[in-house]
Biopython code that builds the backbone (N, CA, C, O; Angstrom):
import numpy as np
from Bio.PDB.StructureBuilder import StructureBuilder

atoms = [
    (1, "UNK", "N", (4.209, -8.945, 17.328)),
    (1, "UNK", "CA", (3.333, -8.444, 16.292)),
    (1, "UNK", "C", (2.174, -7.736, 16.928)),
    (1, "UNK", "O", (1.675, -8.160, 17.971)),
    (2, "UNK", "N", (1.737, -6.655, 16.309)),
    (2, "UNK", "CA", (0.608, -5.843, 16.796)),
    (2, "UNK", "C", (-0.692, -6.597, 16.551)),
    (2, "UNK", "O", (-0.852, -7.223, 15.503)),
    (3, "UNK", "N", (-1.622, -6.549, 17.500)),
    (3, "UNK", "CA", (-3.004, -7.081, 17.340)),
    (3, "UNK", "C", (-3.664, -6.391, 16.170)),
    (3, "UNK", "O", (-3.650, -5.163, 16.082)),
    (4, "UNK", "N", (-4.246, -7.171, 15.261)),
    (4, "UNK", "CA", (-4.890, -6.522, 14.048)),
    (4, "UNK", "C", (-5.975, -5.529, 14.387)),
    (4, "UNK", "O", (-6.273, -4.638, 13.592)),
    (5, "UNK", "N", (-6.594, -5.676, 15.600)),
    (5, "UNK", "CA", (-7.658, -4.718, 15.932)),
    (5, "UNK", "C", (-7.046, -3.333, 16.326)),
    (5, "UNK", "O", (-7.774, -2.350, 16.465)),
    (6, "UNK", "N", (-5.738, -3.282, 16.496)),
    (6, "UNK", "CA", (-5.054, -2.042, 16.877)),
    (6, "UNK", "C", (-4.409, -1.366, 15.684)),
    (6, "UNK", "O", (-3.772, -0.325, 15.844)),
    (7, "UNK", "N", (-4.553, -1.917, 14.515)),
    (7, "UNK", "CA", (-3.919, -1.350, 13.325)),
    (7, "UNK", "C", (-4.920, -0.386, 12.638)),
    (7, "UNK", "O", (-6.024, -0.785, 12.269)),
    (8, "UNK", "N", (-4.518, 0.855, 12.480)),
    (8, "UNK", "CA", (-5.424, 1.848, 11.828)),
    (8, "UNK", "C", (-5.663, 1.434, 10.360)),
    (8, "UNK", "O", (-4.802, 0.856, 9.696)),
    (9, "UNK", "N", (-6.845, 1.756, 9.911)),
    (9, "UNK", "CA", (-7.275, 1.410, 8.532)),
    (9, "UNK", "C", (-7.854, 2.666, 7.917)),
    (9, "UNK", "O", (-8.583, 3.425, 8.556)),
    (10, "UNK", "N", (-7.497, 2.866, 6.626)),
    (10, "UNK", "CA", (-8.129, 3.983, 5.854)),
    (10, "UNK", "C", (-8.788, 3.414, 4.606)),
    (10, "UNK", "O", (-8.419, 2.343, 4.126)),
    (11, "UNK", "N", (-9.737, 4.122, 4.106)),
    (11, "UNK", "CA", (-10.400, 3.737, 2.865)),
    (11, "UNK", "C", (-9.456, 4.036, 1.724)),
    (11, "UNK", "O", (-8.478, 4.769, 1.878)),
    (12, "UNK", "N", (-9.772, 3.439, 0.538)),
    (12, "UNK", "CA", (-8.919, 3.726, -0.669)),
    (12, "UNK", "C", (-9.112, 5.202, -1.006)),
    (12, "UNK", "O", (-8.143, 5.838, -1.419)),
    (13, "UNK", "N", (-10.268, 5.772, -0.861)),
    (13, "UNK", "CA", (-10.442, 7.156, -1.201)),
    (13, "UNK", "C", (-9.550, 8.048, -0.391)),
    (13, "UNK", "O", (-8.942, 8.970, -0.935)),
    (14, "UNK", "N", (-9.451, 7.801, 0.908)),
    (14, "UNK", "CA", (-8.531, 8.513, 1.781)),
    (14, "UNK", "C", (-7.116, 8.268, 1.363)),
    (14, "UNK", "O", (-6.325, 9.209, 1.293)),
    (15, "UNK", "N", (-6.760, 7.025, 1.078)),
    (15, "UNK", "CA", (-5.392, 6.672, 0.668)),
    (15, "UNK", "C", (-5.071, 7.441, -0.640)),
    (15, "UNK", "O", (-3.960, 7.952, -0.785)),
    (16, "UNK", "N", (-5.991, 7.527, -1.556)),
    (16, "UNK", "CA", (-5.680, 8.178, -2.805)),
    (16, "UNK", "C", (-5.375, 9.676, -2.549)),
    (16, "UNK", "O", (-4.410, 10.215, -3.091)),
    (17, "UNK", "N", (-6.182, 10.318, -1.744)),
    (17, "UNK", "CA", (-5.966, 11.710, -1.450)),
    (17, "UNK", "C", (-4.599, 11.926, -0.726)),
    (17, "UNK", "O", (-3.823, 12.825, -1.049)),
    (18, "UNK", "N", (-4.374, 11.060, 0.246)),
    (18, "UNK", "CA", (-3.153, 11.199, 1.015)),
    (18, "UNK", "C", (-1.900, 10.844, 0.177)),
    (18, "UNK", "O", (-0.867, 11.494, 0.336)),
    (19, "UNK", "N", (-1.966, 9.886, -0.661)),
    (19, "UNK", "CA", (-0.799, 9.506, -1.446)),
    (19, "UNK", "C", (-0.487, 10.621, -2.503)),
    (19, "UNK", "O", (0.681, 10.884, -2.787)),
    (20, "UNK", "N", (-1.463, 11.223, -3.037)),
    (20, "UNK", "CA", (-1.186, 12.340, -3.954)),
    (20, "UNK", "C", (-0.804, 13.605, -3.229)),
    (20, "UNK", "O", (-0.319, 14.561, -3.833)),
    (21, "UNK", "N", (-1.028, 13.607, -1.916)),
    (21, "UNK", "CA", (-0.654, 14.736, -1.079)),
    (21, "UNK", "C", (0.721, 14.599, -0.464)),
    (21, "UNK", "O", (1.185, 15.475, 0.264)),
    (22, "UNK", "N", (1.373, 13.473, -0.772)),
    (22, "UNK", "CA", (2.722, 13.273, -0.259)),
    (22, "UNK", "C", (2.901, 12.163, 0.687)),
    (22, "UNK", "O", (4.046, 11.809, 0.965)),
    (23, "UNK", "N", (1.834, 11.551, 1.232)),
    (23, "UNK", "CA", (1.990, 10.423, 2.139)),
    (23, "UNK", "C", (2.520, 9.232, 1.282)),
    (23, "UNK", "O", (2.132, 9.063, 0.126)),
    (24, "UNK", "N", (3.392, 8.441, 1.872)),
    (24, "UNK", "CA", (4.010, 7.381, 1.108)),
    (24, "UNK", "C", (3.122, 6.127, 1.088)),
    (24, "UNK", "O", (2.651, 5.657, 2.124)),
    (25, "UNK", "N", (2.912, 5.603, -0.131)),
    (25, "UNK", "CA", (2.146, 4.394, -0.329)),
    (25, "UNK", "C", (3.122, 3.254, -0.600)),
    (25, "UNK", "O", (3.915, 3.311, -1.539)),
    (26, "UNK", "N", (3.053, 2.204, 0.246)),
    (26, "UNK", "CA", (3.919, 1.071, 0.099)),
    (26, "UNK", "C", (3.088, -0.108, -0.391)),
    (26, "UNK", "O", (2.115, -0.487, 0.261)),
    (27, "UNK", "N", (3.451, -0.684, -1.509)),
    (27, "UNK", "CA", (2.759, -1.855, -2.115)),
    (27, "UNK", "C", (3.535, -3.107, -1.707)),
    (27, "UNK", "O", (4.697, -3.273, -2.077)),
    (28, "UNK", "N", (2.883, -3.989, -0.939)),
    (28, "UNK", "CA", (3.561, -5.161, -0.423)),
    (28, "UNK", "C", (3.213, -6.451, -1.195)),
    (28, "UNK", "O", (3.453, -7.558, -0.713)),
    (29, "UNK", "N", (2.642, -6.283, -2.405)),
    (29, "UNK", "CA", (2.366, -7.478, -3.249)),
    (29, "UNK", "C", (3.671, -8.041, -3.825)),
    (29, "UNK", "O", (4.738, -7.450, -3.653)),
    (30, "UNK", "N", (3.580, -9.151, -4.486)),
    (30, "UNK", "CA", (4.743, -9.757, -5.120)),
    (30, "UNK", "C", (4.966, -9.172, -6.513)),
    (30, "UNK", "O", (4.105, -8.474, -7.049)),
    (31, "UNK", "N", (6.165, -9.473, -7.109)),
    (31, "UNK", "CA", (6.607, -8.860, -8.344)),
    (31, "UNK", "C", (5.606, -8.987, -9.476)),
    (31, "UNK", "O", (5.382, -8.018, -10.202)),
    (32, "UNK", "N", (4.997, -10.151, -9.651)),
    (32, "UNK", "CA", (4.055, -10.371, -10.797)),
    (32, "UNK", "C", (2.808, -9.480, -10.599)),
    (32, "UNK", "O", (2.253, -8.970, -11.572)),
    (33, "UNK", "N", (2.379, -9.297, -9.359)),
    (33, "UNK", "CA", (1.242, -8.429, -9.123)),
    (33, "UNK", "C", (1.576, -6.980, -9.353)),
    (33, "UNK", "O", (0.774, -6.252, -9.937)),
    (34, "UNK", "N", (2.730, -6.540, -8.914)),
    (34, "UNK", "CA", (3.227, -5.194, -9.168)),
    (34, "UNK", "C", (3.347, -4.964, -10.655)),
    (34, "UNK", "O", (2.918, -3.920, -11.145)),
    (35, "UNK", "N", (3.910, -5.893, -11.386)),
    (35, "UNK", "CA", (4.038, -5.736, -12.833)),
    (35, "UNK", "C", (2.728, -5.613, -13.554)),
    (35, "UNK", "O", (2.636, -4.943, -14.583)),
    (36, "UNK", "N", (1.704, -6.256, -13.020)),
    (36, "UNK", "CA", (0.354, -6.230, -13.643)),
    (36, "UNK", "C", (-0.338, -4.866, -13.457)),
    (36, "UNK", "O", (-1.311, -4.568, -14.150)),
    (37, "UNK", "N", (0.155, -4.053, -12.536)),
    (37, "UNK", "CA", (-0.418, -2.711, -12.312)),
    (37, "UNK", "C", (-0.367, -2.320, -10.873)),
    (37, "UNK", "O", (-0.671, -3.115, -9.984)),
    (38, "UNK", "N", (0.038, -1.026, -10.631)),
    (38, "UNK", "CA", (0.137, -0.498, -9.308)),
    (38, "UNK", "C", (-0.223, 0.954, -9.255)),
    (38, "UNK", "O", (-0.294, 1.618, -10.289)),
    (39, "UNK", "N", (-0.444, 1.445, -8.103)),
    (39, "UNK", "CA", (-0.785, 2.856, -7.936)),
    (39, "UNK", "C", (0.393, 3.743, -8.292)),
    (39, "UNK", "O", (1.550, 3.411, -8.034)),
    (40, "UNK", "N", (0.061, 4.897, -8.899)),
    (40, "UNK", "CA", (1.198, 5.834, -9.222)),
    (40, "UNK", "C", (1.887, 6.272, -7.918)),
    (40, "UNK", "O", (1.249, 6.474, -6.885)),
    (41, "UNK", "N", (3.187, 6.406, -8.014)),
    (41, "UNK", "CA", (4.061, 6.858, -6.914)),
    (41, "UNK", "C", (4.176, 5.879, -5.774)),
    (41, "UNK", "O", (4.775, 6.203, -4.750)),
    (42, "UNK", "N", (3.596, 4.636, -5.922)),
    (42, "UNK", "CA", (3.732, 3.671, -4.880)),
    (42, "UNK", "C", (5.173, 3.150, -4.841)),
    (42, "UNK", "O", (5.853, 3.112, -5.866)),
    (43, "UNK", "N", (5.620, 2.761, -3.683)),
    (43, "UNK", "CA", (6.935, 2.114, -3.530)),
    (43, "UNK", "C", (6.713, 0.642, -3.416)),
    (43, "UNK", "O", (5.818, 0.197, -2.697)),
    (44, "UNK", "N", (7.517, -0.130, -4.119)),
    (44, "UNK", "CA", (7.365, -1.587, -4.093)),
    (44, "UNK", "C", (8.304, -2.235, -3.069)),
    (44, "UNK", "O", (9.526, -2.227, -3.224)),
    (45, "UNK", "N", (7.699, -2.790, -2.030)),
    (45, "UNK", "CA", (8.457, -3.525, -1.059)),
    (45, "UNK", "C", (7.636, -4.789, -0.748)),
    (45, "UNK", "O", (6.786, -4.753, 0.141)),
    (46, "UNK", "N", (7.869, -5.899, -1.456)),
    (46, "UNK", "CA", (7.064, -7.114, -1.246)),
    (46, "UNK", "C", (7.070, -7.589, 0.166)),
    (46, "UNK", "O", (8.083, -7.475, 0.856)),
    (47, "UNK", "N", (5.963, -8.121, 0.619)),
    (47, "UNK", "CA", (5.855, -8.626, 1.983)),
    (47, "UNK", "C", (6.995, -9.628, 2.271)),
    (47, "UNK", "O", (7.551, -9.638, 3.369)),
    (48, "UNK", "N", (7.330, -10.452, 1.295)),
    (48, "UNK", "CA", (8.373, -11.442, 1.479)),
    (48, "UNK", "C", (9.744, -10.833, 1.783)),
    (48, "UNK", "O", (10.628, -11.517, 2.299)),
    (49, "UNK", "N", (9.920, -9.544, 1.459)),
    (49, "UNK", "CA", (11.207, -8.852, 1.687)),
    (49, "UNK", "C", (11.070, -7.726, 2.735)),
    (49, "UNK", "O", (12.048, -7.032, 3.011)),
    (50, "UNK", "N", (9.904, -7.541, 3.306)),
    (50, "UNK", "CA", (9.647, -6.407, 4.156)),
    (50, "UNK", "C", (10.535, -6.367, 5.374)),
    (50, "UNK", "O", (11.057, -5.306, 5.714)),
    (51, "UNK", "N", (10.718, -7.449, 6.020)),
    (51, "UNK", "CA", (11.549, -7.481, 7.217)),
    (51, "UNK", "C", (12.963, -7.034, 6.945)),
    (51, "UNK", "O", (13.507, -6.237, 7.710)),
    (52, "UNK", "N", (13.575, -7.516, 5.884)),
    (52, "UNK", "CA", (14.935, -7.152, 5.547)),
    (52, "UNK", "C", (15.045, -5.748, 4.935)),
    (52, "UNK", "O", (16.111, -5.134, 4.982)),
    (53, "UNK", "N", (13.963, -5.247, 4.370)),
    (53, "UNK", "CA", (13.991, -3.912, 3.761)),
    (53, "UNK", "C", (13.362, -2.780, 4.511)),
    (53, "UNK", "O", (13.335, -1.650, 4.023)),
    (54, "UNK", "N", (12.839, -3.064, 5.723)),
    (54, "UNK", "CA", (12.169, -2.062, 6.548)),
    (54, "UNK", "C", (13.054, -0.841, 6.819)),
    (54, "UNK", "O", (12.565, 0.282, 6.942)),
    (55, "UNK", "N", (14.336, -1.078, 6.908)),
    (55, "UNK", "CA", (15.270, 0.008, 7.189)),
    (55, "UNK", "C", (15.312, 1.063, 6.029)),
    (55, "UNK", "O", (15.809, 2.174, 6.216)),
    (56, "UNK", "N", (14.790, 0.694, 4.856)),
    (56, "UNK", "CA", (14.771, 1.614, 3.677)),
    (56, "UNK", "C", (13.575, 2.625, 3.830)),
    (56, "UNK", "O", (13.502, 3.619, 3.107)),
    (57, "UNK", "N", (12.695, 2.354, 4.739)),
    (57, "UNK", "CA", (11.448, 3.159, 4.873)),
    (57, "UNK", "C", (11.628, 4.267, 5.878)),
    (57, "UNK", "O", (12.301, 4.084, 6.893)),
    (58, "UNK", "N", (11.028, 5.433, 5.611)),
    (58, "UNK", "CA", (11.164, 6.587, 6.535)),
    (58, "UNK", "C", (10.326, 6.314, 7.807)),
    (58, "UNK", "O", (9.221, 5.776, 7.740)),
    (59, "UNK", "N", (10.884, 6.697, 8.943)),
    (59, "UNK", "CA", (10.164, 6.538, 10.229)),
    (59, "UNK", "C", (9.462, 7.838, 10.590)),
    (59, "UNK", "O", (8.694, 7.850, 11.552)),
    (60, "UNK", "N", (9.682, 8.929, 9.873)),
    (60, "UNK", "CA", (9.115, 10.193, 10.283)),
    (60, "UNK", "C", (7.871, 10.615, 9.527)),
    (60, "UNK", "O", (7.501, 11.789, 9.540)),
    (61, "UNK", "N", (7.235, 9.681, 8.880)),
    (61, "UNK", "CA", (6.008, 9.989, 8.147)),
    (61, "UNK", "C", (5.084, 8.798, 8.129)),
    (61, "UNK", "O", (5.514, 7.661, 8.322)),
    (62, "UNK", "N", (3.814, 9.059, 7.896)),
    (62, "UNK", "CA", (2.816, 7.955, 7.804)),
    (62, "UNK", "C", (3.054, 7.143, 6.555)),
    (62, "UNK", "O", (3.365, 7.679, 5.491)),
    (63, "UNK", "N", (2.904, 5.848, 6.702)),
    (63, "UNK", "CA", (3.044, 4.916, 5.547)),
    (63, "UNK", "C", (1.676, 4.265, 5.321)),
    (63, "UNK", "O", (1.093, 3.697, 6.244)),
    (64, "UNK", "N", (1.177, 4.353, 4.107)),
    (64, "UNK", "CA", (-0.016, 3.706, 3.672)),
    (64, "UNK", "C", (0.407, 2.365, 3.072)),
    (64, "UNK", "O", (1.205, 2.317, 2.135)),
    (65, "UNK", "N", (-0.142, 1.266, 3.628)),
    (65, "UNK", "CA", (0.279, -0.068, 3.188)),
    (65, "UNK", "C", (-0.857, -0.696, 2.384)),
    (65, "UNK", "O", (-1.988, -0.787, 2.863)),
    (66, "UNK", "N", (-0.546, -1.140, 1.130)),
    (66, "UNK", "CA", (-1.560, -1.705, 0.247)),
    (66, "UNK", "C", (-1.086, -3.012, -0.298)),
    (66, "UNK", "O", (0.113, -3.219, -0.485)),
    (67, "UNK", "N", (-2.039, -3.923, -0.561)),
    (67, "UNK", "CA", (-1.755, -5.195, -1.200)),
    (67, "UNK", "C", (-2.876, -5.456, -2.206)),
    (67, "UNK", "O", (-3.448, -4.497, -2.725)),
    (68, "UNK", "N", (-3.208, -6.692, -2.498)),
    (68, "UNK", "CA", (-4.258, -7.010, -3.431)),
    (68, "UNK", "C", (-5.631, -6.724, -2.863)),
    (68, "UNK", "O", (-6.417, -6.006, -3.480)),
    (69, "UNK", "N", (-5.946, -7.294, -1.652)),
    (69, "UNK", "CA", (-7.286, -7.088, -1.095)),
    (69, "UNK", "C", (-7.303, -6.618, 0.343)),
    (69, "UNK", "O", (-8.372, -6.317, 0.872)),
    (70, "UNK", "N", (-6.176, -6.548, 0.978)),
    (70, "UNK", "CA", (-6.097, -5.993, 2.331)),
    (70, "UNK", "C", (-5.539, -6.891, 3.425)),
    (70, "UNK", "O", (-5.261, -6.426, 4.530)),
    (71, "UNK", "N", (-5.372, -8.192, 3.120)),
    (71, "UNK", "CA", (-4.875, -9.160, 4.114)),
    (71, "UNK", "C", (-3.366, -9.050, 4.355)),
    (71, "UNK", "O", (-2.920, -8.928, 5.495)),
    (72, "UNK", "N", (-2.621, -9.094, 3.318)),
    (72, "UNK", "CA", (-1.134, -8.988, 3.463)),
    (72, "UNK", "C", (-0.738, -7.611, 3.954)),
    (72, "UNK", "O", (0.201, -7.481, 4.740)),
    (73, "UNK", "N", (-1.435, -6.584, 3.505)),
    (73, "UNK", "CA", (-1.083, -5.221, 3.996)),
    (73, "UNK", "C", (-1.427, -5.075, 5.466)),
    (73, "UNK", "O", (-0.737, -4.335, 6.167)),
    (74, "UNK", "N", (-2.462, -5.744, 5.972)),
    (74, "UNK", "CA", (-2.767, -5.726, 7.397)),
    (74, "UNK", "C", (-1.595, -6.327, 8.178)),
    (74, "UNK", "O", (-1.135, -5.752, 9.164)),
    (75, "UNK", "N", (-1.122, -7.488, 7.726)),
    (75, "UNK", "CA", (0.040, -8.097, 8.364)),
    (75, "UNK", "C", (1.276, -7.196, 8.282)),
    (75, "UNK", "O", (1.999, -7.020, 9.262)),
    (76, "UNK", "N", (1.501, -6.630, 7.086)),
    (76, "UNK", "CA", (2.657, -5.728, 6.928)),
    (76, "UNK", "C", (2.575, -4.517, 7.844)),
    (76, "UNK", "O", (3.561, -4.146, 8.481)),
    (77, "UNK", "N", (1.392, -3.898, 7.911)),
    (77, "UNK", "CA", (1.202, -2.735, 8.761)),
    (77, "UNK", "C", (1.448, -3.112, 10.224)),
    (77, "UNK", "O", (2.061, -2.355, 10.976)),
    (78, "UNK", "N", (0.957, -4.305, 10.618)),
    (78, "UNK", "CA", (1.203, -4.760, 11.992)),
    (78, "UNK", "C", (2.684, -4.921, 12.280)),
    (78, "UNK", "O", (3.174, -4.483, 13.321)),
    (79, "UNK", "N", (3.396, -5.553, 11.354)),
    (79, "UNK", "CA", (4.840, -5.705, 11.547)),
    (79, "UNK", "C", (5.501, -4.332, 11.666)),
    (79, "UNK", "O", (6.258, -4.087, 12.605)),
    (80, "UNK", "N", (5.218, -3.439, 10.719)),
    (80, "UNK", "CA", (5.870, -2.161, 10.739)),
    (80, "UNK", "C", (5.529, -1.323, 12.024)),
    (80, "UNK", "O", (6.388, -0.633, 12.573)),
    (81, "UNK", "N", (4.309, -1.406, 12.454)),
    (81, "UNK", "CA", (3.897, -0.717, 13.687)),
    (81, "UNK", "C", (4.662, -1.302, 14.889)),
    (81, "UNK", "O", (5.025, -0.568, 15.808)),
    (82, "UNK", "N", (4.903, -2.613, 14.879)),
    (82, "UNK", "CA", (5.675, -3.222, 15.973)),
    (82, "UNK", "C", (7.143, -2.784, 15.953)),
    (82, "UNK", "O", (7.848, -2.866, 16.958)),
    (83, "UNK", "N", (7.575, -2.324, 14.793)),
    (83, "UNK", "CA", (8.970, -1.826, 14.622)),
    (83, "UNK", "C", (9.043, -0.312, 14.803)),
    (83, "UNK", "O", (10.114, 0.260, 14.599)),
    (84, "UNK", "N", (7.937, 0.373, 15.182)),
    (84, "UNK", "CA", (7.943, 1.815, 15.417)),
    (84, "UNK", "C", (7.507, 2.688, 14.283)),
    (84, "UNK", "O", (7.583, 3.911, 14.402)),
    (85, "UNK", "N", (7.046, 2.121, 13.173)),
    (85, "UNK", "CA", (6.620, 2.938, 12.019)),
    (85, "UNK", "C", (5.128, 3.354, 12.243)),
    (85, "UNK", "O", (4.379, 2.671, 12.942)),
    (86, "UNK", "N", (4.750, 4.447, 11.651)),
    (86, "UNK", "CA", (3.343, 4.888, 11.590)),
    (86, "UNK", "C", (2.699, 4.307, 10.330)),
    (86, "UNK", "O", (2.514, 4.992, 9.324)),
    (87, "UNK", "N", (2.367, 3.021, 10.425)),
    (87, "UNK", "CA", (1.853, 2.310, 9.273)),
    (87, "UNK", "C", (0.348, 2.153, 9.410)),
    (87, "UNK", "O", (-0.175, 1.886, 10.492)),
    (88, "UNK", "N", (-0.342, 2.327, 8.269)),
    (88, "UNK", "CA", (-1.809, 2.276, 8.197)),
    (88, "UNK", "C", (-2.194, 1.338, 7.076)),
    (88, "UNK", "O", (-1.609, 1.399, 5.994)),
    (89, "UNK", "N", (-3.177, 0.461, 7.312)),
    (89, "UNK", "CA", (-3.616, -0.444, 6.296)),
    (89, "UNK", "C", (-4.621, 0.233, 5.369)),
    (89, "UNK", "O", (-5.476, 0.988, 5.831)),
    (90, "UNK", "N", (-4.526, -0.030, 4.063)),
    (90, "UNK", "CA", (-5.490, 0.505, 3.064)),
    (90, "UNK", "C", (-6.547, -0.602, 2.880)),
    (90, "UNK", "O", (-6.261, -1.665, 2.329)),
    (91, "UNK", "N", (-7.745, -0.332, 3.344)),
    (91, "UNK", "CA", (-8.845, -1.262, 3.298)),
    (91, "UNK", "C", (-9.246, -1.640, 1.863)),
    (91, "UNK", "O", (-9.521, -0.769, 1.038)),
    (92, "UNK", "N", (-9.274, -2.929, 1.583)),
    (92, "UNK", "CA", (-9.688, -3.420, 0.284)),
    (92, "UNK", "C", (-8.563, -3.519, -0.767)),
    (92, "UNK", "O", (-8.769, -4.107, -1.829)),
    (93, "UNK", "N", (-7.400, -2.961, -0.484)),
    (93, "UNK", "CA", (-6.254, -3.089, -1.349)),
    (93, "UNK", "C", (-6.441, -2.543, -2.752)),
    (93, "UNK", "O", (-7.251, -1.648, -2.992)),
    (94, "UNK", "N", (-5.662, -3.112, -3.681)),
    (94, "UNK", "CA", (-5.697, -2.645, -5.060)),
    (94, "UNK", "C", (-7.068, -2.994, -5.739)),
    (94, "UNK", "O", (-7.484, -2.310, -6.674)),
    (95, "UNK", "N", (-7.720, -4.005, -5.281)),
    (95, "UNK", "CA", (-9.060, -4.296, -5.820)),
    (95, "UNK", "C", (-9.965, -3.114, -5.572)),
    (95, "UNK", "O", (-10.648, -2.658, -6.489)),
    (96, "UNK", "N", (-9.987, -2.625, -4.396)),
    (96, "UNK", "CA", (-10.825, -1.473, -4.044)),
    (96, "UNK", "C", (-10.315, -0.180, -4.721)),
    (96, "UNK", "O", (-11.114, 0.670, -5.114)),
    (97, "UNK", "N", (-9.006, -0.042, -4.853)),
    (97, "UNK", "CA", (-8.400, 1.121, -5.539)),
    (97, "UNK", "C", (-8.953, 1.144, -6.954)),
    (97, "UNK", "O", (-9.467, 2.172, -7.394)),
    (98, "UNK", "N", (-8.859, 0.047, -7.668)),
    (98, "UNK", "CA", (-9.331, 0.007, -9.086)),
    (98, "UNK", "C", (-10.833, 0.226, -9.147)),
    (98, "UNK", "O", (-11.312, 0.926, -10.040)),
    (99, "UNK", "N", (-11.594, -0.358, -8.215)),
    (99, "UNK", "CA", (-13.035, -0.241, -8.183)),
    (99, "UNK", "C", (-13.463, 1.236, -7.952)),
    (99, "UNK", "O", (-14.510, 1.687, -8.418)),
    (100, "UNK", "N", (-12.601, 1.953, -7.212)),
    (100, "UNK", "CA", (-12.921, 3.382, -6.910)),
    (100, "UNK", "C", (-12.417, 4.307, -8.029)),
    (100, "UNK", "O", (-12.475, 5.529, -7.892)),
    (101, "UNK", "N", (-11.935, 3.741, -9.109)),
    (101, "UNK", "CA", (-11.479, 4.550, -10.235)),
    (101, "UNK", "C", (-10.090, 5.115, -10.126)),
    (101, "UNK", "O", (-9.731, 6.052, -10.838)),
    (102, "UNK", "N", (-9.285, 4.531, -9.210)),
    (102, "UNK", "CA", (-7.930, 5.014, -9.050)),
    (102, "UNK", "C", (-7.033, 4.689, -10.228)),
    (102, "UNK", "O", (-7.175, 3.659, -10.886)),
    (103, "UNK", "N", (-6.106, 5.600, -10.472)),
    (103, "UNK", "CA", (-5.177, 5.388, -11.629)),
    (103, "UNK", "C", (-4.227, 4.208, -11.247)),
    (103, "UNK", "O", (-3.843, 4.001, -10.096)),
    (104, "UNK", "N", (-3.902, 3.483, -12.299)),
    (104, "UNK", "CA", (-3.015, 2.334, -12.163)),
    (104, "UNK", "C", (-1.909, 2.425, -13.224)),
    (104, "UNK", "O", (-2.205, 2.628, -14.401)),
    (105, "UNK", "N", (-0.682, 2.283, -12.835)),
    (105, "UNK", "CA", (0.441, 2.304, -13.747)),
    (105, "UNK", "C", (0.766, 0.875, -14.196)),
    (105, "UNK", "O", (1.014, -0.009, -13.376)),
    (106, "UNK", "N", (0.758, 0.672, -15.520)),
    (106, "UNK", "CA", (1.107, -0.602, -16.103)),
    (106, "UNK", "C", (2.144, -0.362, -17.252)),
    (106, "UNK", "O", (1.899, 0.429, -18.163)),
    (107, "UNK", "N", (3.268, -1.045, -17.181)),
    (107, "UNK", "CA", (4.232, -0.931, -18.252)),
    (107, "UNK", "C", (4.566, 0.505, -18.645)),
    (107, "UNK", "O", (4.594, 0.844, -19.828)),
    (108, "UNK", "N", (4.811, 1.316, -17.676)),
    (108, "UNK", "CA", (5.194, 2.705, -17.906)),
    (108, "UNK", "C", (4.103, 3.603, -18.421)),
    (108, "UNK", "O", (4.402, 4.746, -18.764)),
    (109, "UNK", "N", (2.852, 3.176, -18.505)),
    (109, "UNK", "CA", (1.782, 4.128, -18.805)),
    (109, "UNK", "C", (0.678, 3.987, -17.796)),
    (109, "UNK", "O", (0.489, 2.936, -17.183)),
    (110, "UNK", "N", (-0.048, 5.072, -17.639)),
    (110, "UNK", "CA", (-1.109, 5.158, -16.630)),
    (110, "UNK", "C", (-2.449, 4.936, -17.283)),
    (110, "UNK", "O", (-2.734, 5.489, -18.346)),
    (111, "UNK", "N", (-3.284, 4.117, -16.637)),
    (111, "UNK", "CA", (-4.623, 3.908, -17.110)),
    (111, "UNK", "C", (-5.552, 4.241, -15.950)),
    (111, "UNK", "O", (-5.281, 3.892, -14.801)),
    (112, "UNK", "N", (-6.652, 4.922, -16.268)),
    (112, "UNK", "CA", (-7.688, 5.093, -15.265)),
    (112, "UNK", "C", (-8.552, 3.929, -15.282)),
    (112, "UNK", "O", (-9.153, 3.652, -16.321)),
    (113, "UNK", "N", (-8.682, 3.190, -14.197)),
    (113, "UNK", "CA", (-9.319, 1.868, -14.175)),
    (113, "UNK", "C", (-10.744, 1.957, -14.542)),
    (113, "UNK", "O", (-11.300, 0.952, -14.985)),
    (114, "UNK", "N", (-11.417, 3.110, -14.394)),
    (114, "UNK", "CA", (-12.856, 3.171, -14.737)),
    (114, "UNK", "C", (-13.067, 3.324, -16.224)),
    (114, "UNK", "O", (-14.208, 3.305, -16.686)),
    (115, "UNK", "N", (-11.971, 3.479, -17.008)),
    (115, "UNK", "CA", (-12.082, 3.622, -18.441)),
    (115, "UNK", "C", (-11.609, 2.408, -19.192)),
    (115, "UNK", "O", (-11.727, 2.358, -20.416)),
    (116, "UNK", "N", (-11.071, 1.415, -18.489)),
    (116, "UNK", "CA", (-10.542, 0.210, -19.146)),
    (116, "UNK", "C", (-11.639, -0.705, -19.574)),
    (116, "UNK", "O", (-11.373, -1.764, -20.143)),
]
sb = StructureBuilder()
sb.init_structure("model")
sb.init_model(0)
sb.init_chain("A")
sb.init_seg("    ")
for serial, (resi, resn, name, xyz) in enumerate(atoms, 1):
    if name == "N":
        sb.init_residue(resn, " ", resi, " ")
    sb.init_atom(name, np.array(xyz, "f"), 0.0, 1.0, " ", f" {name:<3s}", serial, name[0])
structure = sb.get_structure()
């Protein structure tokens, strides 16, 4: 596993810009958290299944890894980096995403978190 001090970190603002620009956002939370709301265009790969599903992820592009607050995504990014992926942790997770006014998809509709 990669040392956590060696794992690149981006702010949610950077992650928002990059994910809307085509960089892949991977949400590693569990099913109930995903169902409660997630970033638009995020791919759902729970941390509990990441090792067995890593082969589904592209190796030729940067992956932005997000969870609830940043802990699980840090572990996931470390694992993926140790497997040769260009994985970056999203600092603050979905809590920071929502606090920054990022859009969240819930039950097939999008809500802007700063208007809820």
